[in-house]
C-alpha positions as CSV (number, residue, x, y, z in Angstrom):
1,M,-47.5,32.1,44.5
2,R,-43.9,30.9,44.4
3,K,-45.0,27.3,45.1
4,V,-47.5,27.5,42.3
5,L,-44.9,28.7,39.8
6,F,-42.4,26.1,41.1
7,F,-44.8,23.2,40.6
8,F,-45.8,24.6,37.2
9,L,-42.1,24.7,36.1
10,V,-41.6,21.1,37.4
11,G,-44.6,20.0,35.4
12,V,-43.2,21.7,32.3
13,L,-39.8,20.0,32.9
14,F,-41.5,16.6,33.1
15,V,-43.4,17.2,29.9
16,F,-40.1,18.4,28.3
17,R,-38.3,15.2,29.4
18,L,-41.1,13.1,27.9
19,F,-41.1,14.7,24.5
20,V,-37.8,16.4,23.9
21,V,-34.6,14.4,23.2
22,P,-31.5,16.6,23.0
23,Q,-28.9,15.9,20.2
24,V,-25.8,14.2,21.7
25,F,-22.6,12.6,20.4
26,S,-21.8,10.4,23.4
27,D,-22.0,7.2,21.2
28,E,-19.6,8.7,18.7
29,L,-17.2,9.7,21.4
30,D,-17.4,6.2,23.0
31,D,-16.8,4.7,19.6
32,I,-13.7,6.9,19.2
33,N,-12.5,5.7,22.6
34,K,-13.0,2.1,21.5
35,K,-11.0,2.7,18.3
36,L,-8.2,4.3,20.3
37,T,-8.1,1.2,22.5
38,E,-7.9,-1.0,19.4
39,L,-5.1,1.2,18.1
40,Q,-3.2,1.0,21.3
41,S,-3.3,-2.8,21.1
42,A,-2.1,-2.8,17.5
43,L,0.6,-0.4,18.4
44,S,1.8,-2.5,21.4
45,A,1.9,-5.5,19.1
46,S,4.0,-3.6,16.6
47,Q,6.3,-2.4,19.3
48,K,7.0,-6.0,20.4
49,A,7.9,-7.0,16.9
50,T,11.6,-7.7,16.3
51,A,11.6,-5.8,13.1
52,P,8.7,-3.3,12.8
53,L,7.5,-3.2,9.2
54,E,6.9,0.2,7.6
55,S,3.7,-1.1,6.0
56,Q,2.3,-2.0,9.4
57,L,3.2,1.4,10.7
58,N,1.6,3.1,7.7
59,S,-1.6,1.2,8.5
60,L,-1.5,2.4,12.1
61,Q,-1.0,6.0,10.9
62,K,-4.0,5.6,8.5
63,Q,-6.1,4.4,11.5
64,L,-4.8,7.4,13.5
65,K,-5.7,9.8,10.7
66,G,-9.2,8.4,10.6
67,I,-9.6,8.9,14.3
68,E,-8.3,12.4,14.1
69,D,-10.8,13.2,11.3
70,R,-13.6,11.9,13.5
71,V,-12.5,13.9,16.5
72,A,-12.2,17.0,14.3
73,F,-15.8,16.4,13.1
74,V,-17.1,16.1,16.7
75,E,-15.1,19.1,17.7
76,R,-16.6,21.2,14.9
77,D,-20.1,20.0,15.8
78,L,-19.6,20.8,19.5
79,A,-18.5,24.3,18.6
80,E,-21.6,24.7,16.5
81,K,-23.8,23.4,19.3
82,K,-22.1,25.9,21.7
83,K,-22.9,28.7,19.3
84,I,-26.6,27.7,19.2
85,I,-26.7,27.4,23.0
86,D,-25.1,30.8,23.4
87,Q,-27.5,32.3,20.9
88,G,-30.3,30.7,22.8
89,Y,-29.2,32.4,26.0
90,R,-28.9,35.8,24.3
91,D,-32.4,35.3,22.9
92,L,-33.7,34.4,26.3
93,E,-32.2,37.5,27.8
94,K,-34.2,39.6,25.3
95,N,-37.4,37.8,26.4
96,K,-36.6,38.0,30.1
97,N,-38.7,41.1,30.7
98,I,-41.5,39.6,28.7
99,F,-41.3,36.4,30.7
100,N,-41.3,38.3,34.1
101,K,-44.3,40.5,33.0
102,T,-46.2,37.5,31.6
103,V,-45.7,35.5,34.8
104,R,-46.8,38.5,36.9
105,D,-49.9,39.1,34.7
106,Y,-50.8,35.5,34.8
107,Y,-50.6,35.4,38.6
108,I,-52.6,38.6,38.9
109,K,-55.2,37.3,36.5
110,S,-55.4,33.9,38.1
111,Y,-55.7,35.5,41.6
112,F,-57.8,38.6,41.1
113,L,-59.9,37.6,38.1
114,S,-61.3,34.4,39.4
115,P,-64.7,33.4,37.9
116,L,-66.3,33.9,41.3
117,L,-65.1,37.5,41.5
118,V,-66.3,38.2,38.0
119,F,-69.7,36.7,38.7
120,I,-70.1,38.8,41.9
121,S,-69.0,42.0,40.1
122,Q,-71.4,41.6,37.2
123,A,-75.1,41.7,37.1
124,D,-75.6,40.4,33.6
125,A,-75.1,36.6,33.2
126,A,-74.2,37.0,29.5
127,Q,-71.6,39.6,30.3
128,V,-70.2,37.4,33.0
129,T,-69.8,34.6,30.4
130,R,-68.1,36.8,27.9
131,I,-65.7,38.1,30.5
132,I,-64.8,34.6,31.7
133,I,-64.2,33.5,28.1
134,Y,-62.0,36.5,27.3
135,Q,-60.2,36.0,30.6
136,K,-59.5,32.3,29.9
137,R,-58.2,33.0,26.4
138,D,-55.9,35.7,27.7
139,A,-54.7,33.5,30.5
140,D,-54.1,30.6,28.1
141,R,-52.0,32.9,25.9
142,D,-49.9,33.8,28.9
143,K,-49.7,30.2,29.9
144,D,-48.5,29.2,26.5
145,A,-45.8,32.0,26.5
146,I,-44.6,30.9,30.0
147,T,-44.5,27.3,28.8
148,Q,-42.5,28.1,25.7
149,I,-40.0,30.2,27.6
150,A,-39.7,27.6,30.4
151,L,-39.1,24.9,27.8
152,K,-36.3,27.0,26.4
153,I,-34.8,27.5,29.8
154,V,-34.9,23.8,30.6
155,G,-33.7,22.8,27.2
156,L,-30.8,25.2,27.2
157,E,-29.7,24.1,30.7
158,E,-29.8,20.4,29.7
159,R,-28.0,21.0,26.4
160,K,-25.4,23.1,28.2
161,A,-24.8,20.4,30.8
162,K,-24.5,17.7,28.0
163,L,-22.2,20.0,26.0
164,E,-19.9,20.5,29.0
165,E,-19.9,16.7,29.6
166,E,-19.0,16.0,25.9
167,E,-16.3,18.8,25.9
168,A,-14.7,17.2,28.9
169,K,-14.8,13.7,27.3
170,L,-13.4,15.2,24.0
171,A,-10.5,16.9,25.9
172,G,-9.6,13.5,27.4
173,I,-9.7,11.8,24.0
174,K,-7.6,14.6,22.4
175,E,-5.0,14.1,25.2
176,K,-5.0,10.4,24.7
177,L,-4.8,10.9,20.9
178,A,-1.8,13.1,21.2
179,Q,-0.1,10.5,23.4
180,E,-0.9,7.7,20.8
181,K,0.3,9.9,18.0
182,G,3.6,10.5,19.8
183,E,4.0,6.8,20.5
184,I,3.3,5.9,16.8
185,E,5.7,8.6,15.6
186,K,8.3,7.2,18.0
187,V,7.8,3.7,16.5
188,V,7.8,5.0,13.0
189,K,11.1,6.7,13.6
190,G,12.5,3.6,15.2
191,A,11.4,1.5,12.2
192,K,12.9,4.0,9.8
193,D,16.1,4.0,11.8
194,Y,16.0,0.2,11.7
195,Q,15.5,0.2,8.0
196,A,18.2,2.7,7.6
197,S,20.5,0.4,9.5
198,L,19.5,-2.4,7.3
199,S,20.3,-0.3,4.2
200,S,23.6,0.5,5.9
201,E,24.3,-3.1,6.4
202,I,23.5,-3.9,2.8
203,A,25.7,-1.0,1.7
204,K,28.5,-2.6,3.6
205,L,28.7,-5.3,1.1
206,S,32.2,-5.1,-0.3
207,A,33.0,-4.3,-3.9
208,R,34.1,-7.9,-4.3
209,Q,30.8,-9.2,-2.9
210,K,28.8,-6.9,-5.2
211,E,30.8,-8.1,-8.1
212,I,30.2,-11.7,-7.1
213,L,26.5,-11.1,-6.9
214,G,26.5,-9.6,-10.4
215,Q,28.5,-12.6,-11.8
216,R,26.2,-15.1,-10.2
217,L,23.2,-13.4,-11.6
218,A,24.7,-13.2,-15.1
219,A,25.6,-16.9,-15.0
220,L,21.9,-17.8,-14.8
221,N,21.3,-16.4,-18.3
222,I,18.0,-14.9,-17.3
223,P,15.9,-14.5,-20.4
224,R,14.8,-11.0,-21.1
225,S,13.3,-11.9,-24.4
226,A,10.1,-14.1,-24.6
227,A,11.5,-15.6,-27.9
228,T,14.7,-16.9,-26.4
229,A,15.7,-20.5,-26.3
230,L,17.2,-20.1,-22.9
231,A,15.6,-22.4,-20.3
232,G,15.8,-19.8,-17.5
233,C,14.3,-21.5,-14.5
234,T,12.0,-24.4,-13.6
235,D,9.2,-24.9,-11.1
236,D,10.5,-27.6,-8.7
237,R,7.3,-28.0,-6.7
238,G,6.7,-31.3,-8.5
239,K,10.2,-32.6,-8.1
240,D,11.5,-34.7,-5.2
241,P,15.1,-34.0,-4.2
242,G,15.2,-37.0,-2.0
243,F,14.9,-35.3,1.3
244,S,12.2,-33.8,3.5
245,P,11.4,-31.3,4.9
246,R,12.7,-29.0,2.2
247,I,12.4,-25.3,1.5
248,A,12.8,-23.3,-1.7
249,F,12.5,-19.6,-2.7
250,F,10.4,-18.8,-5.7
251,T,10.7,-15.5,-7.6
252,Y,8.0,-13.7,-9.5
253,G,9.2,-12.7,-13.0
254,V,12.6,-11.6,-14.1
255,P,14.6,-8.7,-12.5
256,N,14.1,-5.7,-14.8
257,R,10.3,-5.4,-14.6
258,T,9.9,-2.1,-16.5
259,G,8.2,-1.1,-19.7
260,L,6.4,-3.7,-21.9
261,N,5.7,-7.0,-20.3
262,Q,5.8,-9.4,-23.3
263,Y,3.8,-12.2,-21.8
264,G,1.6,-9.6,-20.2
265,A,1.0,-8.0,-23.6
266,D,0.0,-11.4,-25.0
267,G,-2.4,-11.9,-22.1
268,R,-3.9,-8.5,-22.6
269,A,-4.3,-9.0,-26.4
270,R,-6.0,-12.3,-25.8
271,A,-8.3,-10.5,-23.4
272,G,-9.4,-8.2,-26.3
273,Q,-7.1,-5.2,-25.7
274,S,-5.8,-3.2,-28.7
275,V,-2.2,-2.2,-29.3
276,E,-2.9,1.3,-28.1
277,Q,-4.4,-0.1,-24.8
278,I,-1.5,-2.4,-24.3
279,L,1.0,0.4,-24.7
280,E,-0.9,2.6,-22.3
281,A,-0.8,-0.2,-19.7
282,Y,3.0,-0.3,-19.7
283,Y,4.1,3.3,-20.5
284,T,3.0,6.7,-19.5
285,S,3.3,10.4,-20.5
286,Y,4.0,9.7,-24.1
287,E,2.5,10.5,-27.5
288,L,1.9,7.7,-30.0
289,K,3.0,9.4,-33.2
290,K,1.8,7.3,-36.2
291,D,3.7,9.2,-38.9
292,F,7.3,9.3,-37.6
293,S,9.9,9.4,-40.3
294,T,10.6,6.0,-41.9
295,D,13.7,7.3,-43.7
296,I,16.0,6.9,-40.8
297,N,18.8,4.2,-41.0
298,I,19.9,2.2,-37.9
299,N,23.6,1.2,-37.6
300,V,23.8,-2.4,-36.3
301,D,27.0,-3.6,-34.7
302,G,28.7,-6.0,-37.1
303,Y,25.9,-5.9,-39.8
304,G,26.0,-2.4,-41.3
305,S,23.0,-0.1,-41.8
306,Y,19.3,-0.9,-42.2
307,N,16.3,1.3,-42.8
308,I,14.4,1.5,-39.5
309,E,11.4,-0.5,-40.8
310,E,13.7,-3.2,-42.2
311,Y,15.7,-3.2,-39.0
312,V,12.5,-3.9,-36.9
313,K,11.5,-6.8,-39.2
314,R,14.8,-8.5,-38.1
315,I,14.1,-8.2,-34.4
316,Y,13.6,-11.6,-32.7
317,E,12.1,-10.7,-29.3
318,M,8.6,-12.1,-29.3
319,P,7.3,-15.5,-30.4
320,S,5.3,-15.3,-33.7
321,N,2.4,-17.3,-32.1
322,F,1.7,-14.4,-29.7
323,A,-1.6,-12.5,-30.4
324,M,-1.4,-9.9,-33.2
325,E,-2.1,-6.9,-30.9
326,A,0.8,-8.0,-28.7
327,L,3.1,-8.3,-31.7
328,K,2.1,-4.8,-32.8
329,A,2.8,-3.4,-29.3
330,Q,6.2,-5.1,-29.4
331,A,6.9,-3.7,-32.9
332,V,6.2,-0.1,-31.6
333,A,8.4,-0.7,-28.5
334,A,11.3,-2.1,-30.6
335,R,11.1,0.7,-33.1
336,S,10.9,3.4,-30.4
337,Y,13.8,1.8,-28.5
338,A,16.1,1.6,-31.5
339,L,15.5,5.2,-32.4
340,A,16.1,6.4,-28.9
341,Y,19.1,4.2,-28.3
342,T,20.8,5.4,-31.5
343,N,19.6,9.0,-31.3
344,N,17.6,8.6,-34.5
345,G,20.4,6.7,-36.2
346,A,23.4,8.8,-35.1
347,G,24.8,6.0,-33.0
348,S,24.8,2.2,-33.3
349,I,23.0,-0.7,-31.5
350,C,24.1,-4.1,-30.4
351,T,22.5,-7.4,-31.5
352,T,22.0,-9.2,-28.2
353,Q,19.4,-9.0,-25.5
354,S,21.6,-6.3,-23.9
355,C,20.0,-4.1,-26.6
356,Q,17.6,-6.0,-28.9
357,V,18.0,-9.5,-30.3
358,F,18.8,-8.9,-34.0
359,Q,19.3,-11.5,-36.8
360,P,20.3,-10.6,-40.4
361,G,17.4,-12.4,-42.0
362,P,13.8,-11.0,-41.6
363,K,11.7,-13.0,-39.2
364,G,8.7,-12.9,-41.6
365,G,5.2,-14.2,-40.8
366,A,3.0,-12.6,-38.2
367,W,5.9,-10.5,-37.0
368,E,6.4,-8.8,-40.3
369,E,2.6,-8.3,-40.6
370,A,2.7,-6.5,-37.2
371,V,5.7,-4.4,-38.3
372,N,3.9,-3.4,-41.5
373,A,0.6,-2.6,-39.6
374,T,2.4,-0.2,-37.3
375,R,4.7,1.4,-39.9
376,G,6.0,4.8,-38.6
377,W,4.4,4.3,-35.1
378,V,6.7,5.6,-32.5
379,M,6.2,6.6,-28.8
380,V,7.7,10.1,-28.3
381,Q,8.0,12.7,-25.6
382,G,8.3,16.2,-27.0
383,G,8.9,14.7,-30.5
384,T,11.8,12.6,-29.3
385,P,11.4,8.8,-29.2
386,I,11.4,7.2,-25.8
387,K,13.7,4.3,-24.8
388,A,10.9,1.8,-24.5
389,W,12.3,-1.0,-22.4
390,Y,10.6,-4.3,-22.2
391,S,11.2,-7.8,-20.8
392,S,9.7,-11.2,-21.1
393,T,7.9,-11.5,-17.7
394,H,7.2,-9.0,-15.0
395,G,5.6,-11.3,-12.5
396,G,2.4,-9.3,-12.1
397,Y,3.9,-5.9,-11.6
398,I,5.3,-3.0,-13.7
399,L,8.0,-0.9,-12.1
400,S,9.3,2.6,-13.0
401,T,13.0,2.7,-13.6
402,S,13.5,4.7,-10.4
403,E,12.5,1.5,-8.5
404,L,15.2,-0.6,-10.2
405,P,18.7,-0.8,-8.5
406,G,21.2,1.4,-10.3
407,W,18.6,2.9,-12.8
408,S,17.7,6.5,-13.1
409,A,14.2,7.8,-13.1
410,T,12.4,8.3,-16.4
411,S,9.1,10.1,-17.0
412,W,7.6,7.5,-19.4
413,T,7.9,4.4,-17.1
414,K,5.3,3.7,-14.5
415,H,4.4,1.7,-11.5
416,A,1.3,-0.5,-11.8
417,T,-0.1,-3.9,-10.9
418,D,-0.3,-5.9,-14.1
419,T,-3.5,-7.9,-13.2
420,T,-7.0,-8.1,-14.6
421,S,-8.3,-6.1,-11.7
422,G,-5.4,-3.7,-11.5
423,A,-4.6,-4.8,-8.0
424,A,-3.5,-7.8,-5.9
425,G,-3.8,-8.6,-2.3
426,S,-2.2,-12.0,-2.1
427,F,0.0,-14.5,-4.0
428,S,-3.1,-16.5,-5.0
429,E,-4.5,-13.3,-6.7
430,L,-1.3,-12.9,-8.6
431,Q,-1.4,-16.5,-9.7
432,S,-5.0,-16.2,-10.9
433,N,-5.1,-12.7,-12.3
434,A,-1.7,-11.6,-13.6
435,Y,-1.7,-11.0,-17.3
436,D,1.7,-12.8,-17.7
437,R,0.8,-15.8,-15.5
438,E,1.2,-18.1,-18.6
439,S,4.9,-17.3,-18.8
440,P,7.3,-20.2,-17.9
441,W,9.2,-17.6,-15.8
442,F,6.2,-16.2,-14.0
443,Y,6.9,-18.1,-10.7
444,C,9.8,-20.4,-10.3
445,D,13.0,-21.2,-8.3
446,W,16.2,-20.1,-10.1
447,G,19.2,-22.3,-10.2
448,S,19.9,-26.0,-9.4
449,R,22.7,-28.4,-8.5
450,A,23.8,-31.7,-10.0
451,S,22.6,-33.6,-6.9
452,Y,19.2,-33.7,-5.4
453,N,17.4,-34.3,-8.7
454,K,18.8,-31.1,-10.1
455,T,16.5,-28.9,-8.1
456,A,16.8,-25.7,-6.0
457,W,15.4,-27.3,-2.9
458,L,17.4,-26.6,0.3
459,K,17.6,-28.6,3.5
460,T,16.3,-26.9,6.7
461,S,19.9,-27.0,7.9
462,E,21.1,-25.2,4.8
463,V,18.5,-22.5,5.3
464,A,19.6,-22.3,9.0
465,D,23.2,-21.8,7.8
466,I,22.1,-18.8,5.6
467,V,20.3,-17.3,8.5
468,N,23.4,-17.8,10.7
469,V,25.5,-16.1,8.0
470,I,23.2,-13.0,8.1
471,L,23.3,-12.9,11.9
472,L,27.1,-13.1,11.9
473,A,27.5,-10.5,9.2
474,K,25.2,-8.1,11.1
475,A,27.2,-8.7,14.3
476,D,30.6,-8.3,12.7
477,S,30.9,-6.8,9.3
478,S,34.7,-7.6,9.2
479,I,34.1,-11.3,8.6
480,G,32.5,-10.9,5.2
481,E,35.3,-12.5,3.2
482,H,34.8,-15.8,5.1
483,I,31.1,-16.4,4.4
484,Y,30.8,-17.1,0.7
485,Q,29.2,-20.3,-0.6
486,T,31.1,-23.4,0.6
487,D,31.0,-25.5,-2.6
488,K,33.2,-23.1,-4.6
489,P,36.7,-21.6,-4.1
490,N,36.8,-18.6,-1.9
491,P,36.9,-15.5,-4.2
492,A,38.9,-13.5,-1.7
493,G,41.7,-16.1,-1.5
494,T,41.1,-16.9,2.1
495,D,39.2,-19.7,4.0
496,T,35.5,-20.0,3.7
497,W,33.8,-20.8,7.0
498,D,31.5,-23.9,6.9
499,E,28.2,-24.3,8.8
500,S,29.9,-25.5,12.0
501,R,32.5,-22.7,12.0
502,V,29.7,-20.0,11.4
503,R,27.8,-21.5,14.4
504,Q,30.9,-21.4,16.5
505,E,31.6,-17.8,15.6
506,L,28.1,-16.8,16.6
507,Q,28.5,-18.5,19.9
508,N,31.8,-16.7,20.5
509,R,29.9,-13.5,20.1
510,G,27.1,-14.5,22.5
511,I,24.6,-15.3,19.8
512,T,22.6,-18.5,19.7
513,P,22.9,-20.1,16.2
514,F,20.3,-22.1,14.4
515,N,20.8,-25.8,13.7
516,N,17.5,-26.2,11.9
517,V,14.7,-23.9,10.6
518,S,11.2,-25.1,11.0
519,N,9.3,-22.4,9.3
520,V,9.9,-19.4,6.9
521,S,7.2,-16.9,6.2
522,I,7.2,-13.9,3.9
523,D,5.7,-10.4,4.3
524,V,4.9,-8.6,1.1
525,D,3.9,-5.1,0.0
526,F,1.4,-6.1,-2.6
527,S,0.9,-2.6,-3.8
528,G,4.6,-2.2,-4.5
529,G,5.3,-5.8,-5.7
530,R,8.1,-6.4,-3.2
531,T,9.0,-8.8,-0.5
532,T,9.5,-6.6,2.6
533,S,10.6,-9.2,5.2
534,V,11.6,-12.8,5.7
535,N,10.6,-14.3,9.1
536,V,12.4,-17.4,10.3
537,S,11.7,-19.6,13.2
538,G,13.6,-22.6,14.4
539,D,15.5,-24.1,17.3
540,A,17.1,-20.8,18.1
541,G,13.9,-18.8,18.3
542,S,12.7,-16.3,15.7
543,Q,14.4,-13.8,13.5
544,S,13.3,-11.3,10.9
545,F,15.2,-9.8,8.0
546,S,14.4,-7.2,5.4
547,G,13.6,-8.7,2.0
548,D,16.7,-7.1,0.3
549,E,19.0,-8.1,3.1
550,F,17.9,-11.7,3.1
551,K,18.1,-11.9,-0.7
552,N,21.7,-10.5,-0.9
553,W,23.1,-12.8,1.7
554,F,21.1,-15.8,0.4
555,N,22.7,-15.2,-3.1
556,L,26.2,-15.0,-1.6
557,R,25.9,-18.2,0.5
558,A,23.4,-20.5,-1.3
559,P,25.0,-23.5,-3.0
560,A,25.6,-24.0,-6.7
561,N,23.9,-21.2,-8.7
562,I,20.7,-21.2,-6.6
563,Q,19.4,-17.6,-6.3
564,I,16.6,-15.2,-5.7
565,V,16.5,-13.0,-8.7
566,G,13.9,-10.3,-8.2
567,P,12.3,-8.0,-5.6
568,L,9.2,-10.2,-5.2
569,Y,9.7,-13.7,-3.9
570,N,7.9,-16.3,-1.9
571,T,8.9,-19.5,0.0
572,E,7.6,-23.0,-0.4
573,K,8.0,-25.9,2.0
574,Q,7.4,-29.6,1.5
């Protein structure tokens, strides 16, 4: 009897294996293991970097979060499967007595109620037939019940074994995940410490050095107004300085990229946007009040008092050939700025681009038409006009004031990418899609010198010298007064170390100096609109510097008035 039952259960198990496929997550777990391996490789590469970038680490953390989410999903599913299996065993326990009785009855019926015994014990053939049919039906029901219960037993055992296998694999993955997370957090901390040290190095610039940087930047006469006659900068990519190879640094836009982008507003207007849409693109959290008082007078330094509307007609900030909706947006911004700057006429306002460019005679033409069309339109917060800053060219990005050095946060300024898609992933996308791409100051190298065809191109040895200066300043902050630009008197009244002296000072400190730079590459945070690092390679190997660090020392050491003027810049080599 036991052998019969054994072979019967073996047969049931064979049928079950043929037709029943248990639900498993082995593929998912193997995929997670693969992702963890990829993450380990990426992490190792990041750890080997000279200067880990926070943007790279953020990417690793996002990958890690994705893996954690997938592990959590599998963990929840395994818990649910365990509940189902446990419930199956509880249900099976309830049916245990039924199963035992059914098997016993089936055995008895199969052994004692064979057709031969029935035939012998009955005289009537019809009665025999009926008894055999009833017996077969009864036995079939028992057989079906046994089969169903046996299938449950086999299924539960297989699912339990698979669950235990997956739980063991998951435990290993979670342990590995915890290790990876710890490693990433360690690298992130190291990167932040590194960045903090860079900030500390930048903060070590002396008051004199900061003053010099400010003076050099002011000497460029960077145009804030799109209507200015100032040349600003040029694009030297088509000019030959007379030497090669050559390297130059090109900045996107002008420094204070907050509020209205004048060339961007023109680009948006020509794309069909209205004045309201343009203002919404550059400011946030404001109300456009279209019936603000027009009885307020504005006190203008050196020119007396003007009614607010008459004052705005005398603002020379945007070319008259700009699209009408852009002119209207500028009129609203200029009106709001003047009211905010003077506290609704209580104070006075200057006449230069430090405030707003004002001339005593009305500008007339399309500008006056735009002023009249927006009469009484003012951007306010809580009924108070906002100081609606603007500049000629933002270089494809809008920054909140909190992102500008030395500025305080304001609730009406915003961070955004000023492109047709609202995003950018490369320099080529900016060049193609930025609304202010037609500006002459959108992408150019700032400054020049009398020689070398009046360009801002630098020799590879000059770039090497700037790199050496940064290395020396990082190694010894006490030598800062000796590493200003060599073509002007030393502002500290001491000696300025030339290229050979800087190289010698590095060697004295056990640092190999660069004689030439063969390549310069840039890493960029395209969501933030900022150069994050400058990577240099040459005859002394490779070095990486933060974008701000490189820009500051470049502006202190570069010859003539050649400078990097904004947070987003690129390099060109010819």
